[in-house]
KEZADO-584795 format. One line per 8 residues: number of its first residue (from 1); for each residue x, y, z of C-alpha. Coordinates in steps of 0.2 Angstrom, whole numbers, plus 2048, in hexadecimal, padded with zeros to 3 digits. Each point is the difference from the previous one (the first is absolute). Layout:
! KEZADO-584795
NUM = X:Y:Z ~ ... .
This chain:
! KEZADO-584795
1 = EEB:5D1:23D ~ 7F9:807:7EF ~ 7FC:7F4:7F2 ~ 80F:7FE:7F4 ~ 7FF:808:7EF ~ 7FD:7F4:7F2 ~ 80F:7F7:7FA ~ 80B:804:80F .
9 = 80D:7F4:805 ~ 801:7FC:813 ~ 807:7F3:80B ~ 7F4:7F2:805 ~ 7FF:805:812 ~ 7FA:812:7FC ~ 7F4:7FA:7F2 ~ 7F9:7F3:80B .
17 = 7FD:80B:80F ~ 7F5:80C:7F5 ~ 7F7:7F2:7F7 ~ 7FB:7F7:810 ~ 7FE:80E:80D ~ 7FF:810:7F7 ~ 7EF:80A:7FE ~ 7FB:7F5:7F1 .
25 = 809:7F1:807 ~ 7FB:7EE:7FF ~ 7FD:7FE:813 ~ 7F5:810:800 ~ 7F2:7F6:7F7 ~ 7F0:7FD:809 ~ 800:7ED:7FD ~ 811:7FE:809 .
33 = 80D:7F2:7FE ~ 7F3:7F2:802 ~ 7F8:806:7EF ~ 810:7FB:7F7 ~ 809:7F2:809 ~ 7FC:7F3:80D ~ 80B:7FF:810 ~ 801:7F3:80E .
41 = 7F4:80B:809 ~ 7F2:7FF:7F2 ~ 804:7ED:7FD ~ 7F8:7FA:810 ~ 7FC:806:812 ~ 80C:7F2:806 ~ 80E:80D:7FD ~ 7F9:80D:80C .
49 = 7FC:7F2:80C ~ 813:7FA:800 ~ 805:813:803 ~ 7F4:801:80E ~ 808:7F1:808 ~ 811:807:7FD ~ 7FA:810:809 ~ 7F9:7F6:80F .
57 = 810:7F6:801 ~ 80A:810:800 ~ 7F4:808:80D ~ 805:7F2:80C ~ 812:803:7FD ~ 7FE:812:803 ~ 7F7:7FE:811 ~ 7EF:804:7FA .
65 = 802:813:7FE ~ 7F3:80D:7FF ~ 7FE:806:7F2 ~ 805:7F2:7F5 ~ 803:807:7EF ~ 7FE:7F9:7EF ~ 807:80B:7F1 ~ 7FB:7FB:7EF .
73 = 80C:807:7F4 ~ 7FA:803:7EE ~ 7EF:7FD:806 ~ 7F7:801:7F0 ~ 7EE:803:805 ~ 803:7F9:812 ~ 7FB:7EE:7FC ~ 80E:7F8:80A .
81 = 7FF:80B:810 ~ 7ED:7FE:800 ~ 801:7ED:7FF ~ 80E:7FE:80D ~ 7F7:80A:80D ~ 7F0:7F7:7FD ~ 809:7EF:802 ~ 808:804:811 .
89 = 7F9:7F8:810 ~ 7F5:80C:80A ~ 80D:803:80E ~ 80E:805:7F3 ~ 7F4:80A:7F5 ~ 7FB:80B:80F ~ 813:806:801 ~ 803:800:7EE .
97 = 802:810:7F5 ~ 801:7FF:7EE ~ 809:80C:7F3 ~ 7FE:800:7ED ~ 80F:808:7F8 ~ 7FC:805:7EE ~ 804:80F:7F5 ~ 7EF:800:7F8 .
105 = 7F0:807:808 ~ 7F7:7F7:80E ~ 7F2:7F6:7F8 ~ 7EE:803:804 ~ 7F9:7F3:80D ~ 810:7FB:808 ~ 7FE:7FC:813 ~ 802:810:809 .
113 = 80A:7F8:80D ~ 80E:7FD:7F3 ~ 80B:810:7FE ~ 805:804:7EF ~ 812:808:7FE ~ 80C:804:7F2 ~ 80F:7FB:80B ~ 801:7F2:80E .
121 = 7FE:806:811 ~ 80F:802:80B ~ 805:7F8:811 ~ 7F2:7F2:800 ~ 801:7EE:806 ~ 7FA:7F2:7F6 ~ 800:7F9:7EE ~ 804:80B:7F0 .
129 = 7FB:7F5:7F1 ~ 805:805:7EE ~ 7F7:7F5:7F4 ~ 806:804:7EE ~ 806:811:805 ~ 813:800:7FC ~ 7FD:7FA:7EE ~ 7F7:810:7FC .
137 = 80E:80B:808 ~ 807:808:7F0 ~ 812:7FC:7FB ~ 80B:804:7F2 ~ 805:7F2:7F3 ~ 813:7FD:7FB ~ 806:7F7:7F1 ~ 812:7FB:7FB .
145 = 806:808:7F0 ~ 80C:7F7:7F4 ~ 80E:803:80B ~ 7F7:7F9:80F ~ 7FE:811:808 ~ 7EF:802:809 ~ 7F6:80E:7F9 ~ 7EF:808:806 .
153 = 7F2:7FB:7F5 ~ 7F6:80F:7FA ~ 7ED:7FE:7FB ~ 7F4:80A:7F6 ~ 7F0:802:80A ~ 7F4:801:7F1 ~ 805:7EF:7F8 ~ 80C:7F7:80C .
161 = 80E:801:7F3 ~ 812:7FE:809 ~ 812:806:7FD ~ 810:800:80A ~ 805:80E:809 ~ 810:805:80B ~ 809:7F3:809 ~ 7FA:7FC:812 .
169 = 80A:809:80D ~ 801:803:813 ~ 7F6:7F7:80D ~ 7F5:7F7:7F1 ~ 810:7F9:7F8 ~ 806:7FA:812 ~ 7EF:7F8:802 ~ 801:7F6:7EF .
177 = 812:7FA:804 ~ 7FA:7FA:811 ~ 7EF:7F9:7FC ~ 7FE:7FE:7ED ~ 810:801:7F6 ~ 7FF:802:7ED ~ 80D:7FB:7F4 ~ 7FA:7FA:7F0 .
185 = 7F8:80B:7F2 ~ 7EC:800:802 ~ 801:7FA:813 ~ 7F3:80B:809 ~ 7FC:803:813 ~ 7F4:80A:809 ~ 80A:80B:80C ~ 7F7:7FC:811 .
193 = 809:80D:80B ~ 7EF:80B:802 ~ 7F8:7F0:806 ~ 80D:7FC:80D ~ 7FE:812:807 ~ 7ED:7FF:7FF ~ 800:7F0:80A ~ 80D:806:80D .
201 = 7F5:810:802 ~ 7F0:7F6:803 ~ 809:7F4:80C ~ 806:80F:80A ~ 7EE:806:803 ~ 7FF:7F0:80C ~ 804:803:812 ~ 7FE:7ED:804 .
209 = 7F9:7F2:7F5 ~ 802:7F8:7EF ~ 800:807:7EE ~ 7FC:7F4:7F1 ~ 802:803:7EE ~ 7F8:7F4:7F4 ~ 804:802:7EE ~ 806:7F9:7EF .
217 = 812:7FD:805 ~ 810:7F9:7FB ~ 811:7FD:809 ~ 812:802:7FA ~ 801:7EF:7FA ~ 7F1:801:7F5 ~ 801:812:7F9 ~ 7F7:800:7EE .
225 = 80C:805:7F3 ~ 7F5:80C:7F7 ~ 7F7:807:810 ~ 7ED:7FF:804 ~ 7F8:810:7FB ~ 7EF:7FE:7F9 ~ 7EE:807:800 ~ 7EF:7FB:805 .
233 = 7EF:805:7FA ~ 7EF:7F9:802 ~ 807:7F0:807 ~ 80C:7FD:7F2 ~ 813:802:7FE ~ 804:80E:7F4 ~ 80E:80A:7F9 ~ 806:80D:80D .
241 = 7FC:811:7FA ~ 801:80E:80D ~ 7F1:80A:7FA ~ 7F4:7FC:80F ~ 7F6:7F3:7F6 ~ 808:7F1:809 ~ 809:7F9:810 ~ 813:800:7FE .
249 = 808:7F4:80B ~ 811:7F7:803 ~ 805:7F1:80B ~ 809:805:811 ~ 811:7FB:804 ~ 7FB:7FC:812 ~ 811:7FB:806 ~ 806:812:7FC .
257 = 7F2:807:80B ~ 803:7F4:80F ~ 807:809:80F ~ 80A:7F8:80E ~ 7F6:7F3:808 ~ 7F3:7FE:7F2 ~ 7FC:7F0:7F7 ~ 7F9:7FB:7EF .
265 = 7F5:7F1:7FC ~ 7F2:7FB:7F4 ~ 7EE:803:802 ~ 7FD:7EE:7FF ~ 80B:7FD:810 ~ 7F8:80F:809 ~ 7EE:7FB:7FD ~ 802:7EE:803 .
273 = 808:805:811 ~ 7F1:80C:803 ~ 7F3:7F2:7FD ~ 7FC:802:7ED ~ 801:7EE:7F8 ~ 7FB:7FA:7EF ~ 7FD:7EE:806 ~ 7EF:7F9:7FB .
281 = 7F4:7FB:80D ~ 7FD:7EE:804 ~ 7F4:7F7:7F4 ~ 7F7:7F9:80F ~ 7FA:812:804 ~ 7F6:800:7F0 ~ 7F4:7F2:806 ~ 7FF:806:812 .
289 = 7FE:813:7FD ~ 7FF:804:7EE ~ 7FE:812:803 ~ 810:802:80B ~ 809:7F5:7F2 ~ 7FB:80D:7F3 ~ 806:80E:80B ~ 810:7F7:804 .
297 = 803:7FC:7EE ~ 7FE:813:7FB ~ 80C:805:80D ~ 80D:7F4:7FB ~ 7FF:806:7EE ~ 803:812:806 ~ 80E:7FB:80B ~ 808:7F7:7F2 .
305 = 7FF:810:7F5 ~ 808:80A:80E ~ 80E:7F3:802 ~ 803:7FA:7EE ~ 811:7FE:7F9 ~ 803:80B:7F1 ~ 7F2:80C:806 ~ 7FC:809:810 .
313 = 809:7F3:80B ~ 810:806:7F9 ~ 7FE:811:806 ~ 80D:806:80C ~ 7FD:804:812 ~ 80C:80C:808 ~ 7FE:800:813 ~ 809:80E:80A .
321 = 7FE:800:814 ~ 802:811:808 ~ 804:804:812 ~ 7FD:7EE:807 ~ 810:7FC:80A ~ 806:7EE:802 ~ 7F2:7FA:7F4 ~ 807:7F9:7F0 .
329 = 7F3:7FE:7F3 ~ 800:7ED:802 ~ 7FB:802:812 ~ 7F5:80E:7FD ~ 7F5:7F7:7F3 ~ 802:7EE:804 ~ 802:7F5:7F1 ~ 7FD:80E:7F4 .
337 = 813:800:7FB ~ 805:7ED:801 ~ 80D:7FC:7F3 ~ 802:812:7FA ~ 812:805:7FD ~ 807:810:807 ~ 803:80E:7F4 ~ 810:80B:800 .
345 = 7FE:80F:80A ~ 803:811:7F7 .
């Protein structure tokens, strides 16, 4: 895609696609995403450890296949796949194969055993893990006009100015009516249909296993009235301007992405079930083994950040099993889904 002419008005999906992934896009920068924002992967090695435990639990459910695949979607610079493979027990690691899926170039120094791909591999068995991927799949924005008609929001790439375009029609209009209806003037929504398609395509690459999407999310009962589109630069939230200078992101309607058999829960619930607890160590440990106490205290602090209400703990986890007959998620993953309500099948 060529760069837009100065002052050209386009929909947010087209403008974001170029701003993030074009030849001069934000994600082509050498510092990578970690140079601008901090995900759960960067917050603590406890996160990768929990994902490794999930992979081991899945390995048992799948009958210990060879190879056992771990696919890291939107891999950044390969931080998660590197840490997950390193955290696996030797017997599992010997059968594991890691893939990093990213549109940017392979970073120098990445473990040669990790394959770097632009698209996820097909027909594999194992775990596909998409941490903060779907929020960067570009989407159009709609806003209700004075008559309550949803219109596509157009944006100018050089300064981020907006104006209303034509009414939303066709499949996008159907998606809005089903998942994020607008009626009052000024109400806004991000049209998540491209994310639904991207997720379904990613899930379809698994022959057997589990696909997990972890992201900023909202469900039908809690849709934000004015949308969530924003920008990030150098660790700070900023006005989203689609000129390649900042990340452009919007929270994900995870219930719309969910395929039959999938379930949604919070990161807090998932990580606690996978052994990540923010509980402080017993004070008696401080007197018997001060070094161990300090380590345990640091781990508790990191775990608390990963599971904190109002922060990373509120992230949504969408779990989608594939090709595992007679194994509902509750049985496949033990206590991971206790007290998680079913979501409506599409």
